[in-house]
C-alpha atoms as one frame of an Amber mdcrd trajectory, in Angstrom:
protein
   4.122  63.057  44.281   7.944  63.423  44.344   9.931  60.727  42.648  13.517
  60.239  43.992  15.888  58.127  41.910  19.464  57.348  42.913  21.975  55.318
  40.966  25.256  54.038  42.307  28.449  52.809  40.611  29.999  50.411  43.110
  33.579  49.396  43.730  34.707  46.123  42.104  35.493  44.788  45.560  35.243
  45.881  49.195  36.748  44.103  52.183  37.157  40.919  50.160  33.570  40.978
  48.822  32.881  41.004  45.092  30.681  43.640  43.418  27.871  41.081  43.266
  28.129  40.438  46.991  28.218  44.123  47.711  25.151  44.755  45.545  23.147
  42.099  47.391  24.270  43.400  50.824  23.193  46.981  49.954  19.859  45.830
  48.436  19.037  43.912  51.578  19.893  46.949  53.787  17.837  49.284  51.651
  14.802  47.059  51.414  14.398  47.308  55.237  13.801  51.080  55.090  10.115
  51.143  53.984   9.115  49.266  57.124  10.995  51.781  59.288  10.330  55.089
  57.522   6.523  55.786  57.080   7.075  58.688  54.674   8.079  56.243  51.939
   5.158  55.730  49.600   6.958  53.502  46.993  10.411  51.880  47.151  12.188
  49.700  44.646  15.788  48.605  44.598  17.349  47.085  41.559  20.676  45.483
  40.742  21.948  46.125  37.215  22.009  43.140  34.788  23.428  45.057  31.777
  27.141  44.674  31.234  27.849  48.117  29.754  30.604  50.513  30.942  28.012
  53.346  31.089  25.735  51.402  33.374  25.397  51.993  37.080  25.308  48.967
  39.415  22.399  49.660  41.685  19.283  51.869  41.475  16.729  53.067  44.032
  13.357  54.334  42.794  11.271  55.851  45.507   8.249  58.129  45.912   7.304
  60.603  48.570   4.343  62.916  49.062   6.469  66.041  48.967   9.943  67.557
  49.557   9.269  67.623  53.318   8.727  63.876  53.428  11.806  63.298  51.259
  13.901  65.380  53.712  12.415  63.443  56.643  13.574  60.228  54.871  17.028
  61.646  54.190  17.446  62.721  57.813  16.158  59.504  59.350  18.798  57.637
  61.403  18.136  54.360  59.521  18.586  56.090  56.130  21.779  57.798  57.302
  23.200  54.455  58.514  22.373  52.720  55.270  23.741  55.602  53.245  27.024
  55.414  55.148  27.249  51.661  54.335  26.613  52.436  50.655  29.065  55.306
  50.314  31.885  53.157  51.759  31.274  50.727  48.846  30.426  53.156  46.064
  32.638  55.010  43.533  29.958  57.352  42.371  26.300  58.321  42.785  23.754
  60.130  40.648  20.365  61.455  41.725  17.274  62.780  40.090  14.238  64.238
  41.925  11.085  65.239  40.035   7.386  65.641  40.535   4.827  63.446  38.875
């Protein structure tokens, strides 16, 4: 099983929306992906509650059978569209992939 974790630091505002509004918008978009991309085994999206300058604002914890399924997910048009939405609103992203 391949675990794929991505954390985003979001802009404080985007097109008049607050960071809280941006976080909820992204979470809603991401939570649609498991019903569209069958390679996703597990998918969790969390919005940070900790007010710490080191903290990221949003996390995705997902699992895939193997690297091939992860690549299928990454290349899926629905994922690419959602990623584009996120990157417009993000300042930074970190990723960790590991086998469990």
